[in-house]
Each structure stands twice: as structure tokens, then as C-alpha cells.
C-alpha positions, 0 to 999 in steps of 0.5 A: 241325303234324301232322294227325290222318291224318298217319302221323307224328302222336303219336296215330297212333304211339300207336294203332299201338303200342297195336294192336301190344301188343294183338296181342302180348298176344293171341298170348302169351295163346293160346300160354299156353293152348296150353302149359297144355293140352299140360301138362295132357295130358302130366300125364294121360299120365304118370299113365296110364303110372305106373298101367300101370307099377305094374300091370306091376310087380305082375304081374311080382312075382306071376309071380316068386312063381309061378316061384320058389316055395320048393322046400321046399313042392314035392312030391318028384319022381316018381322018389323 
């Protein structure tokens, strides 16, 4: 009959398996929290990049309007 201190006892095996499951769960929980934080940071960065891209596109539109304005609105060249 196995004793309480015996490495082969059912109680010891249960305790060992339970401890292993607790450690795995803690690791999974930590990894999930880290991934969640990384995803949140990535979303924030994507949002900032989207805003920067929108500003750059607006600036480009304004620049195109200034550079390629309607020639009918331009005054005649000085040699006329």
C-alpha cells in the first residue's frame, strides 16, 4: 500500500498534475495578457498611421490644387 510520501501515490500524482496545470494556466494567462497589450498598442499605432496618412493626402490634394490650378484663372503672361 502506498504511503503519503511515496512518489507513486495517487495523491502525489494528483498534486503534481494539478501543480503542472496551474503553472500552464498561469503561463497561458500571462501570454494572453501580453498579446492583448501588444494588440492594443498595434491598434493605436495603426490609428495614428491612418491619421497621418489622411493628413498627408489632404496636404497633397491642396498642393495639387495650387500647382495645377485652372489656366483660365491665370493672368496672361507679361509678353502679351
